[in-house]
KOLBASE-803033 format. One record per residue (C-alpha): residue number from 1; x, y, z. Coordinates in Angstrom, 3 decimals. Example, Ala and Ser with C-alpha at 12.3 -4.5 7.8 and 13.67 -1.06 7.14 Angstrom:
// KOLBASE-803033
1,12.300,-4.500,7.800
2,13.670,-1.060,7.140
//
This chain:
// KOLBASE-803033
1,43.772,43.174,24.574
2,46.438,40.614,23.696
3,45.608,37.196,22.264
4,44.847,34.239,24.490
5,47.994,32.125,25.447
6,47.433,28.547,26.224
7,50.029,26.573,28.451
8,50.229,22.826,28.648
9,50.214,21.888,32.333
10,49.861,18.011,32.506
11,50.375,14.883,30.478
12,46.613,13.846,30.589
13,44.417,14.106,27.439
14,41.859,16.740,27.139
15,38.374,15.534,28.448
16,36.468,18.801,27.912
17,36.925,21.800,25.913
18,34.675,24.371,27.410
19,36.489,27.096,29.215
20,35.935,27.081,32.987
21,37.015,28.832,36.249
22,39.160,27.243,38.880
23,37.233,25.509,41.821
24,39.140,27.599,44.367
25,41.422,30.675,44.153
26,44.334,28.624,45.501
27,44.339,26.432,42.387
28,45.196,29.455,40.220
29,47.922,30.728,42.428
30,49.512,27.330,42.829
31,49.636,26.625,39.055
32,50.916,30.313,38.198
33,53.467,30.251,41.026
34,54.874,26.826,39.613
35,55.244,28.136,36.227
36,55.635,31.898,36.834
37,58.642,32.575,34.712
38,57.104,30.748,31.684
39,53.611,32.346,32.115
40,54.418,35.853,33.206
41,58.265,36.254,32.611
42,58.511,36.688,36.502
43,61.022,34.815,38.547
44,59.144,33.432,41.724
45,60.351,34.654,45.094
46,57.687,34.110,47.789
47,54.143,32.955,48.407
48,51.763,34.336,51.062
49,54.368,36.870,51.978
50,53.359,38.395,55.371
51,53.940,42.103,55.541
52,54.761,43.982,58.681
53,52.442,46.849,59.251
54,49.510,48.061,61.472
55,46.760,46.856,59.122
56,48.776,43.412,58.188
57,48.084,41.310,55.100
58,49.628,38.684,52.989
59,50.971,39.410,49.473
60,49.752,36.400,47.354
61,53.044,36.241,45.227
62,56.180,38.196,44.965
63,58.502,38.010,42.107
64,61.229,39.821,40.098
65,60.514,40.263,36.384
66,63.018,39.828,33.538
67,64.168,43.456,33.724
68,64.675,43.319,37.440
69,61.499,45.092,38.277
70,59.571,44.053,41.746
71,56.371,42.345,40.875
72,53.264,41.844,43.323
73,50.848,39.136,41.864
74,47.239,39.012,43.246
75,44.783,36.348,42.327
76,40.969,36.096,42.440
77,38.837,33.050,41.322
78,36.180,35.159,39.664
79,35.557,38.885,39.327
80,36.447,40.872,42.452
81,36.350,44.728,42.445
82,38.830,44.849,45.252
83,41.830,43.127,43.603
84,43.292,46.327,42.158
85,43.055,48.331,45.358
86,44.403,45.251,47.354
87,47.380,44.994,45.011
88,48.064,48.631,45.172
89,48.107,48.526,48.988
90,50.744,45.827,48.764
91,52.746,47.746,46.120
92,52.777,50.814,48.448
93,54.142,48.577,51.161
94,56.654,47.081,48.944
95,58.065,50.518,47.830
96,58.348,51.805,51.438
97,60.185,48.741,52.543
98,62.783,48.176,49.930
99,65.107,46.566,52.322
100,62.860,43.734,53.066
101,62.438,42.950,49.299
102,66.179,43.454,48.649
103,66.813,40.889,51.312
104,64.193,38.456,49.761
105,65.990,38.728,46.379
106,69.400,38.309,47.817
107,68.426,35.201,49.820
108,66.472,33.558,46.757
109,68.419,34.895,43.658
110,71.895,36.106,45.030
111,73.617,39.374,45.589
112,73.965,40.568,41.943
113,70.208,40.305,41.401
114,69.634,42.143,44.629
115,71.993,44.915,43.571
116,70.181,45.420,40.024
117,66.627,45.837,41.241
118,64.666,48.371,38.858
119,62.908,50.295,41.781
120,61.733,52.794,39.135
121,59.123,50.449,37.557
122,57.569,48.124,40.218
123,54.580,46.083,38.866
124,51.183,44.713,39.794
125,49.807,41.835,38.126
126,46.132,40.852,38.788
127,45.166,37.323,37.678
128,41.336,36.886,37.990
129,38.568,35.020,36.285
130,37.417,38.297,34.774
131,37.520,42.116,35.146
132,34.822,44.750,34.475
133,35.121,47.617,32.178
134,35.512,49.875,35.159
135,38.576,47.961,36.238
136,40.211,48.482,32.805
137,39.472,52.133,32.957
138,40.853,52.396,36.584
139,44.238,51.070,35.731
140,44.603,53.532,33.036
141,44.114,56.379,35.569
142,46.876,55.022,37.991
143,50.516,56.048,37.549
144,51.574,52.428,38.383
145,52.537,49.596,36.255
146,49.474,47.279,36.388
147,48.532,44.267,34.233
148,44.981,42.741,34.386
149,45.280,39.154,33.262
150,42.156,36.853,32.776
151,42.710,33.044,33.261
152,40.676,30.065,32.080
153,41.131,26.300,32.300
154,40.541,24.412,29.142
155,39.984,20.723,29.604
156,42.283,18.818,32.149
157,45.781,19.962,30.696
158,45.527,23.476,29.261
159,45.499,26.849,31.096
160,44.912,30.173,29.242
161,46.055,33.629,30.180
162,44.686,36.802,28.344
163,45.771,40.417,28.953
164,42.747,42.681,29.475
165,44.637,45.941,30.156
166,48.153,46.841,30.521
167,49.628,50.200,31.830
168,53.143,51.007,32.256
169,53.654,53.527,35.200
170,55.152,56.727,34.712
171,55.942,55.941,31.164
172,53.130,56.262,28.661
173,52.660,53.315,26.260
174,54.975,53.328,23.236
175,53.859,55.625,20.518
176,54.174,55.054,16.905
177,56.393,58.178,16.083
178,59.790,58.596,14.636
179,62.026,60.210,17.082
180,65.481,59.611,18.891
181,65.435,56.205,20.497
182,65.609,56.761,24.151
183,68.505,55.156,25.952
184,70.829,55.701,23.087
185,73.642,57.899,23.875
186,73.769,61.247,22.088
187,77.202,60.529,20.643
188,75.610,57.519,18.661
189,72.752,59.610,17.338
190,74.349,60.659,14.061
191,74.466,58.688,10.975
192,73.214,55.499,9.665
193,73.122,53.778,13.167
194,70.959,56.458,14.585
195,68.447,56.147,11.642
196,68.328,52.354,11.990
197,67.929,52.545,15.700
198,64.825,54.777,15.098
199,63.532,52.519,12.579
200,64.038,49.482,14.885
201,61.978,51.265,17.605
202,59.164,52.178,15.095
203,58.885,48.672,13.808
204,58.833,47.085,17.358
205,56.186,49.616,18.634
206,54.239,48.997,15.518
207,53.871,45.323,15.766
208,50.417,45.588,17.733
209,48.583,47.295,20.612
210,49.950,47.100,24.189
211,53.609,47.389,23.356
212,55.581,49.165,26.169
213,59.206,49.935,26.747
214,61.199,49.442,29.851
215,64.584,51.165,29.873
216,67.719,49.647,31.507
217,71.242,50.964,31.322
218,72.266,48.244,29.122
219,69.362,47.685,26.938
220,65.703,48.722,26.291
221,62.993,45.908,26.667
222,59.946,45.995,24.420
223,57.242,43.866,26.116
224,53.600,42.906,26.313
225,53.109,40.954,29.406
226,56.606,39.560,28.960
227,59.571,40.895,27.065
228,59.501,40.043,23.259
229,62.572,42.090,22.161
230,65.569,43.564,23.854
231,67.604,46.308,21.961
232,71.132,47.164,22.784
233,72.421,50.646,22.146
234,73.973,50.892,18.682
235,77.487,49.691,18.177
236,79.574,51.383,15.495
237,78.332,49.208,12.493
238,75.334,47.194,13.980
239,72.586,46.978,16.338
240,71.908,43.899,18.437
241,68.494,42.686,19.146
242,67.468,39.566,21.403
243,64.204,37.863,20.731
244,62.198,35.355,22.541
245,62.478,32.870,19.706
246,63.844,29.220,19.712
247,67.041,29.344,17.826
248,66.494,25.533,17.121
249,63.510,26.504,15.025
250,65.331,29.144,12.851
251,67.655,28.650,9.898
252,70.557,30.535,11.328
253,72.379,32.862,8.898
254,76.066,33.853,9.792
255,76.324,37.493,10.384
256,72.540,37.992,10.765
257,71.113,35.431,13.367
258,72.968,33.642,16.218
259,72.118,31.214,18.923
260,73.146,32.732,22.276
261,71.526,30.103,24.431
262,73.739,29.928,27.567
263,75.896,32.860,26.319
264,75.905,35.988,28.432
265,74.482,39.126,26.940
266,72.448,42.072,27.829
267,68.700,41.873,27.715
268,66.559,38.656,27.311
269,66.027,36.108,24.678
270,68.167,33.328,22.965
271,68.117,34.539,19.532
272,70.314,37.403,18.623
273,69.739,39.453,15.444
274,72.559,41.528,14.014
275,71.186,44.606,12.059
276,73.349,46.650,9.971
277,70.905,48.091,7.447
278,67.126,48.637,7.198
279,67.245,45.896,4.593
280,68.212,43.627,7.707
281,65.388,44.931,9.639
282,62.844,43.953,6.722
283,64.636,40.568,6.782
284,63.789,40.084,10.379
285,60.202,40.818,10.110
286,58.844,37.421,10.516
287,61.025,36.791,13.445
288,60.050,39.938,15.248
289,56.365,39.130,14.737
290,56.847,35.477,15.980
291,58.541,36.905,19.252
292,55.697,39.316,19.665
293,53.098,36.700,19.246
294,54.861,34.533,21.862
295,54.831,37.152,24.365
//
């Protein structure tokens, strides 16, 4: 289980500190949709999306995550045993109607985003007041990417999210073993850069429980609910890692850390690490942990 993340939602002062549930489900949905990218790492596409099938239905929220994977988000005010099955029903519809989702992405985010959808890793995120131990067990038995996220309101201006369970579809959660880093071309596996790539993988996986990998052609993402690191295939003399750390809060060191805010690059994050040796990886330890905690 990941730590609770609090999000500031208004400019008013805190009038109460006891955690509470929403008055109605729609309050949670409206708040998450308004801040979906910040809270879930998902770009918002549509609300109450009507599906065209015999049984009908409305998908609470549709989105596209930072790695290009389709995302179904379902909400419940409290504990509801049906939220997972309902979400899986909508995911099945989604994967059987790719053109409808692709058209939605094209209309909202453009042709490029629509052409880069990661259909191999669709996700379901269930946001609810709570889940039972049976819910957490059930998601681990599925071959789908599912996140169970508990919410709470704190006072009048803070909203908290906590991951109860997270499963990454067909790929098992990252294991803390030394092996060839997947996604790295075979020709790059020899020598110091191959060893460094393996070390980077081991360190990122070892930051805590619930770390999963998402493989794209240009990079590999390491995520909890959101990405916290993106690792590009080794270059001849270095490995580039992108972190979700504000570069303005870091003492940048030429040749080691770089602010790439607004600059095009593969992966997600505004702080670039340039790793040439395992000593560089050790130096980066605090930054890696900071990014992990933020996710």
